[in-house]
C-alpha positions in Angstrom: 49.4 8.9 73.1 49.1 10.9 69.9 47.0 9.5 67.2 48.5 10.0 63.8 46.7 11.8 61.1 45.2 9.8 58.1 45.8 12.7 55.7 48.9 11.1 54.3 47.0 7.8 53.7 44.1 9.6 52.0 46.5 11.5 49.7 48.1 8.3 48.8 44.9 6.6 47.6 42.7 9.4 46.3 42.6 13.0 45.4 40.1 15.6 46.4 37.3 16.0 43.9 37.3 19.3 42.1 33.5 19.8 42.1 33.5 23.1 40.3 35.5 21.5 37.4 33.1 18.6 37.3 30.1 20.9 37.1 31.8 22.9 34.3 32.4 19.7 32.3 28.8 18.5 32.8 27.6 21.9 31.7 29.7 21.9 28.6 28.5 18.3 27.8 24.9 19.4 28.2 25.4 22.4 26.0 27.0 20.2 23.3 24.1 17.7 23.4 21.5 20.5 23.2 23.3 22.0 20.2 23.4 18.6 18.5 19.7 18.0 19.1 19.0 21.5 17.8 21.1 20.9 14.7 19.3 17.5 14.2 15.9 19.1 14.4 17.0 21.8 11.8 18.4 19.0 9.7 15.1 17.1 9.8 13.2 20.3 8.9 15.5 20.9 6.0 15.1 17.3 4.8 11.3 17.5 5.0 11.3 20.8 3.1 13.5 19.3 0.4 11.2 16.3 0.1 8.2 18.6 -0.1 9.8 20.6 -2.9 10.8 17.5 -4.8 7.2 16.1 -4.5 5.7 19.3 -5.7 8.1 19.4 -8.6 7.2 15.8 -9.5 3.5 16.5 -9.3 3.9 19.6 -11.5 5.8 17.6 -14.0 3.1 14.9 -14.0 0.5 17.5 -14.5 2.3 18.9 -17.6 2.8 15.4 -18.9 0.2 14.1 -21.4 -2.2 11.5 -20.0 -4.9 9.4 -21.5 -8.2 8.7 -19.6 -9.6 5.3 -20.4 -12.4 3.1 -19.3 -10.9 -0.3 -18.4 -12.8 -3.5 -19.0 -12.4 -7.3 -19.3 -12.6 -9.4 -22.4 -12.1 -13.1 -21.8 -8.7 -13.3 -19.9 -7.4 -10.0 -21.2 -7.8 -6.4 -19.9 -8.7 -3.7 -22.4 -9.2 0.0 -22.3 -10.9 2.5 -24.6 -10.6 6.3 -24.5 -13.0 7.9 -22.2 -13.6 10.8 -24.6 -15.4 8.3 -26.9 -17.4 6.6 -24.2 -20.9 8.0 -23.8 -22.2 5.7 -21.0 -22.2 2.2 -19.6 -25.4 0.3 -19.6 -26.7 -3.1 -18.6 -27.2 -5.6 -21.4 -30.9 -6.1 -21.7 -33.6 -6.6 -24.3 -31.1 -7.7 -26.9 -32.7 -8.3 -30.3 -30.7 -10.4 -32.8 -30.5 -9.0 -36.3 -30.4 -11.4 -39.3 -27.8 -11.2 -42.0 -25.2 -9.6 -39.8 -21.6 -10.8 -38.9 -21.3 -13.2 -36.0 -19.6 -10.6 -33.8 -22.8 -8.4 -34.0 -24.9 -9.7 -31.1 -27.9 -7.7 -32.0 -29.5 -4.3 -31.3 -30.8 -2.7 -28.1 -33.0 0.3 -27.5 -31.2 2.7 -25.2 -33.1 5.9 -24.3 -35.0 5.7 -27.6 -31.8 5.2 -29.6 -31.3 1.9 -31.5 -27.7 0.7 -31.1 -25.9 -2.3 -32.4 -24.0 -4.3 -29.8 -20.6 -5.7 -30.9 -18.9 -8.6 -29.2 -15.1 -7.8 -29.6 -14.3 -11.3 -28.3 -15.7 -12.7 -31.5 -14.3 -9.9 -33.6 -10.8 -10.5 -32.2 -11.2 -14.2 -32.1 -10.9 -14.5 -28.4 -12.4 -17.3 -26.3 -16.1 -16.7 -26.0 -18.1 -16.9 -22.8 -21.8 -17.1 -22.1 -23.6 -13.9 -21.2 -24.1 -13.2 -17.5 -25.5 -10.5 -15.3 -22.0 -9.0 -15.1 -22.0 -8.2 -18.8 -22.1 -4.5 -19.6 -22.4 -2.4 -22.8 -20.0 0.5 -23.3 -21.6 3.0 -25.6 -18.9 4.6 -27.7 -19.3 7.3 -30.3 -17.4 9.2 -33.0 -19.3 11.8 -35.0 -22.5 10.1 -36.1 -21.3 6.6 -35.5 -22.5 5.1 -32.2 -22.2 1.5 -31.2 -22.3 -0.6 -28.0 -19.3 -2.7 -27.1 -19.9 -5.8 -25.0 -17.7 -6.1 -21.9 -17.5 -9.1 -19.6 -16.9 -6.8 -16.6 -16.0 -3.1 -16.1 -13.0 -2.3 -13.9 -13.4 1.4 -13.9 -11.8 4.6 -15.2 -8.1 5.3 -14.9 -5.4 7.7 -16.3 -2.3 6.4 -18.0 0.7 8.3 -19.3 1.0 8.3 -23.0 4.8 7.6 -22.7 3.9 4.3 -21.0 2.2 3.0 -24.1 4.2 0.6 -26.2 3.4 0.2 -29.9 2.7 -3.6 -29.6 4.0 -6.9 -28.4 5.2 -9.9 -30.5 2.4 -12.0 -29.0 -0.3 -9.5 -29.9 -1.0 -10.3 -33.5 -3.9 -10.7 -35.9 -6.8 -8.3 -36.1 -6.3 -6.9 -32.6 -3.1 -5.3 -33.7 -5.0 -3.3 -36.4 -7.0 -1.5 -33.7 -4.3 -1.1 -31.2 -3.4 2.3 -29.8 -0.8 0.9 -27.4 -0.2 -1.5 -24.5 1.1 -0.7 -21.1 3.7 -2.6 -19.0 0.8 -4.1 -17.1 -0.5 -5.7 -20.3 -3.4 -3.3 -20.5 -4.4 -3.2 -24.2 -5.6 0.2 -25.2 -7.8 0.2 -28.3 -7.8 2.9 -30.9 -11.4 4.1 -30.8 -11.1 6.2 -33.9 -10.0 3.2 -36.1 -12.6 0.9 -34.5 -15.5 3.3 -35.1 -14.3 4.2 -38.6 -14.3 0.6 -39.7 -17.2 -0.2 -42.1 -17.2 -3.8 -40.8 -18.6 -2.6 -37.5 -21.6 -0.9 -39.2 -24.8 -2.9 -39.1 -26.6 -2.8 -42.5 -30.1 -1.4 -42.1 -31.5 -3.7 -44.7 -30.5 -7.4 -45.1 -28.7 -8.3 -48.4 
């Protein structure tokens, strides 16, 4: 008995796999993926390079922009700053000697490295809430020409740089005597004092002899 061939049945249900064609398609797909990965890497490099150029340009622009270096300190609940170019040093408040016949905002005098300096309490001068003296109090020695005075600070926050264009002329809530000595105020409510005006004011000078 002759056994029939299954070739017809196989042809009816499936076709022979063209393995060379499959390999060609896989190779083409692999090449496309590798090309995309390569392009992606080049794209990332280009993006990083563009970011680096942008950052360098921004830093160069900031370097050209005018800045103001200040020493930042606390008075009551407000944060103040004064130009670092006028600040000579920061010292502990010690051996304070009251001086009679002086305004209430003049706390007294101190001997600093053989120099006798008057110490001014700007909280009283600006009519801010007063606080008792503590170990945190510091004296900022500021100077203009021959005028040198110590400014009492509740605490010192440090030195920082601010852009001059960030300074606003004033705020509606900032009135009274403080506005007279204002150089500007930042968006963070940092009040920058005009050291030139402050040190040129005759009211700050302690009279050598009582009236």
